[in-house]
PLY file of the C-alpha trace (Angstrom):
ply
format ascii 1.0
element vertex 219
property float x
property float y
property float z
element edge 218
property int vertex1
property int vertex2
end_header
-93.75 119.60 9.55
-94.29 119.98 5.82
-92.42 117.55 3.62
-89.73 118.63 1.22
-87.58 117.28 -1.59
-85.65 114.16 -0.60
-88.01 113.16 2.21
-89.66 109.76 2.23
-93.27 110.01 1.05
-95.34 108.77 4.00
-97.03 105.45 3.33
-100.71 105.05 4.17
-103.81 102.95 3.63
-106.89 104.70 2.30
-110.21 104.24 0.57
-110.29 105.57 -2.98
-112.76 105.69 -5.84
-110.98 102.59 -7.18
-110.92 100.64 -3.92
-108.69 100.52 -0.86
-104.96 100.95 -1.43
-101.67 100.95 0.42
-99.89 103.89 -1.16
-96.37 102.50 -1.59
-97.72 99.22 -2.97
-99.96 101.17 -5.35
-96.95 103.15 -6.64
-94.91 99.98 -7.13
-91.97 100.63 -9.46
-93.63 103.65 -11.07
-93.39 107.38 -10.54
-96.45 109.04 -9.01
-98.19 112.40 -8.74
-100.30 113.03 -5.63
-102.32 116.24 -5.81
-104.68 117.55 -3.14
-107.86 119.64 -3.13
-109.51 121.71 -0.38
-113.00 120.27 -0.94
-115.07 118.54 -3.59
-117.40 120.64 -5.76
-115.01 123.60 -5.94
-114.72 125.36 -9.32
-110.96 125.66 -9.83
-110.35 122.09 -8.74
-113.11 120.90 -11.07
-111.15 122.26 -14.03
-107.92 120.72 -12.72
-109.30 117.22 -12.29
-110.81 117.38 -15.75
-107.55 118.49 -17.34
-105.57 115.80 -15.53
-107.99 113.19 -16.88
-107.54 114.60 -20.39
-103.73 114.38 -20.30
-103.46 111.14 -18.32
-102.07 109.31 -21.42
-99.08 111.68 -21.27
-98.40 110.55 -17.70
-98.98 106.90 -18.62
-96.32 106.93 -21.33
-93.82 108.28 -18.80
-94.65 105.52 -16.32
-96.32 107.95 -13.91
-99.45 107.17 -11.87
-101.89 109.93 -10.84
-103.90 110.08 -7.64
-105.99 112.88 -6.15
-106.94 113.62 -2.55
-109.50 115.63 -0.63
-111.03 115.22 2.81
-114.47 114.49 1.36
-115.76 110.90 1.51
-115.35 108.67 -1.53
-119.08 108.76 -2.31
-118.82 112.54 -2.72
-115.91 112.05 -5.10
-118.12 109.87 -7.29
-120.81 112.57 -7.44
-118.19 115.22 -8.19
-116.78 113.08 -11.00
-120.13 113.36 -12.80
-119.91 117.17 -12.63
-116.32 117.06 -13.87
-117.19 114.92 -16.88
-120.23 117.08 -17.68
-118.41 120.41 -17.48
-114.87 119.48 -18.61
-115.66 116.83 -21.21
-113.43 114.12 -19.76
-114.29 111.51 -17.15
-111.97 111.16 -14.15
-109.79 108.14 -14.95
-107.56 107.89 -11.89
-108.29 107.23 -8.19
-109.38 109.89 -5.71
-108.56 109.41 -2.02
-111.14 110.08 0.67
-109.06 111.44 3.57
-112.04 111.82 5.91
-110.01 111.50 9.13
-107.37 113.99 7.86
-104.64 111.42 8.56
-102.94 111.72 5.17
-103.24 115.51 5.07
-101.58 115.67 8.50
-98.87 113.14 7.60
-97.92 115.29 4.61
-98.00 118.50 6.66
-100.91 119.99 4.71
-103.15 120.36 7.78
-102.16 120.98 11.41
-102.27 118.09 13.90
-105.25 119.49 15.85
-107.75 119.38 12.96
-110.70 117.11 13.74
-114.44 116.72 13.22
-116.72 116.19 10.25
-114.76 116.96 7.07
-117.91 117.89 5.18
-118.52 120.74 7.63
-115.19 122.39 6.83
-115.08 125.13 4.21
-112.62 125.21 1.31
-111.02 128.24 2.97
-110.32 126.17 6.10
-108.58 123.63 3.86
-106.75 126.20 1.73
-103.42 124.43 2.35
-104.69 121.33 0.57
-103.38 122.61 -2.77
-100.18 120.62 -3.02
-98.60 118.62 -5.82
-96.07 115.93 -4.94
-94.00 114.09 -7.52
-92.76 110.85 -5.97
-90.11 108.58 -7.45
-90.02 104.78 -7.60
-87.79 104.96 -4.52
-90.79 106.52 -2.68
-88.92 109.76 -2.11
-90.39 113.18 -2.85
-88.84 114.76 -5.94
-91.00 117.90 -6.23
-93.40 119.88 -4.04
-95.61 122.65 -5.44
-98.20 124.62 -3.45
-100.81 126.74 -5.19
-103.41 129.19 -3.88
-107.07 128.22 -4.25
-107.68 130.89 -6.87
-104.92 129.82 -9.27
-105.41 126.72 -11.38
-102.39 124.47 -11.52
-100.30 124.08 -14.68
-100.05 120.33 -15.19
-98.11 120.73 -18.43
-95.36 122.11 -16.20
-95.62 118.99 -14.02
-95.00 116.89 -17.14
-91.99 119.06 -18.03
-90.55 118.61 -14.55
-91.09 114.85 -14.72
-89.21 114.75 -18.03
-86.35 116.61 -16.35
-86.39 114.39 -13.25
-86.39 111.23 -15.33
-83.56 112.58 -17.49
-81.53 113.16 -14.34
-82.40 109.72 -12.98
-81.56 107.91 -16.21
-78.66 109.94 -17.60
-77.42 112.16 -14.76
-78.23 115.27 -16.77
-79.60 118.47 -15.27
-81.76 120.91 -17.20
-81.32 124.69 -17.60
-83.93 127.42 -17.23
-86.88 127.12 -19.60
-85.72 123.67 -20.73
-88.05 121.68 -22.95
-87.60 118.09 -24.12
-85.09 118.06 -26.96
-83.14 121.07 -25.69
-79.52 120.81 -24.59
-78.88 119.70 -21.03
-76.14 120.07 -18.42
-73.93 117.24 -17.20
-74.64 116.91 -13.48
-71.95 117.94 -11.05
-71.90 114.42 -9.62
-70.38 113.19 -12.91
-66.60 113.59 -13.09
-64.85 114.73 -16.27
-63.45 111.22 -16.63
-66.93 109.69 -16.47
-68.26 112.37 -18.81
-65.57 111.56 -21.41
-66.73 107.93 -21.43
-70.35 108.94 -21.93
-69.69 111.81 -24.34
-66.58 110.94 -26.39
-67.29 113.86 -28.73
-66.94 116.22 -25.77
-69.16 119.03 -24.60
-69.52 122.79 -24.66
-68.05 124.47 -21.58
-68.90 128.19 -21.42
-67.92 128.26 -17.73
-65.55 126.03 -15.73
-68.54 124.53 -13.89
-70.96 124.20 -16.84
-70.78 121.28 -19.29
-73.48 121.29 -21.99
-74.48 118.34 -24.16
-77.43 117.45 -26.42
-80.39 115.88 -24.67
-81.79 112.60 -25.93
-85.17 113.14 -24.23
0 1
1 2
2 3
3 4
4 5
5 6
6 7
7 8
8 9
9 10
10 11
11 12
12 13
13 14
14 15
15 16
16 17
17 18
18 19
19 20
20 21
21 22
22 23
23 24
24 25
25 26
26 27
27 28
28 29
29 30
30 31
31 32
32 33
33 34
34 35
35 36
36 37
37 38
38 39
39 40
40 41
41 42
42 43
43 44
44 45
45 46
46 47
47 48
48 49
49 50
50 51
51 52
52 53
53 54
54 55
55 56
56 57
57 58
58 59
59 60
60 61
61 62
62 63
63 64
64 65
65 66
66 67
67 68
68 69
69 70
70 71
71 72
72 73
73 74
74 75
75 76
76 77
77 78
78 79
79 80
80 81
81 82
82 83
83 84
84 85
85 86
86 87
87 88
88 89
89 90
90 91
91 92
92 93
93 94
94 95
95 96
96 97
97 98
98 99
99 100
100 101
101 102
102 103
103 104
104 105
105 106
106 107
107 108
108 109
109 110
110 111
111 112
112 113
113 114
114 115
115 116
116 117
117 118
118 119
119 120
120 121
121 122
122 123
123 124
124 125
125 126
126 127
127 128
128 129
129 130
130 131
131 132
132 133
133 134
134 135
135 136
136 137
137 138
138 139
139 140
140 141
141 142
142 143
143 144
144 145
145 146
146 147
147 148
148 149
149 150
150 151
151 152
152 153
153 154
154 155
155 156
156 157
157 158
158 159
159 160
160 161
161 162
162 163
163 164
164 165
165 166
166 167
167 168
168 169
169 170
170 171
171 172
172 173
173 174
174 175
175 176
176 177
177 178
178 179
179 180
180 181
181 182
182 183
183 184
184 185
185 186
186 187
187 188
188 189
189 190
190 191
191 192
192 193
193 194
194 195
195 196
196 197
197 198
198 199
199 200
200 201
201 202
202 203
203 204
204 205
205 206
206 207
207 208
208 209
209 210
210 211
211 212
212 213
213 214
214 215
215 216
216 217
217 218
């Protein structure tokens, strides 16, 4: 079954372009983004990997690690990285997993259990469901799942916005309204009682509805 918010992110060992890792150990106390690709040498994914490399400093400053995945072998990833740098202007600066036995893709519900064979003989269309983004917290639980079609490039600025919101909730128990951007007002989470809120916000809050308490956001 596909994973969803609140599930434990399956642990695994895998070869990557930066050596062999155990996923949970690699995450450590950080946040992480795992994003998957149907095959190497595909045009939309080429632009995505290049853009992620370009904005990696924005993830770094939020304490977020990035890792990519496709079923191609690691040596293919290295060749693809040269194309990405040449065409997108930024070298890939994060690890890419070689999931050649499909074990990780199956564990995350991105491919059905009966998939087998030589991964390099599969077409991108056969791997169309390998277009997921997972945001994983330091507790190794999944905080966000996004699935994109092969023809639509992913918006990684939105991933950063979501991470800002998730970290605000984790640190300050604030939720964020529609179209929220860092610096906008936020909503006191329902898990915070009025008594607790008064301690945190002695100047009070706006309350346009009985169930909505709005305060300035410090992020």
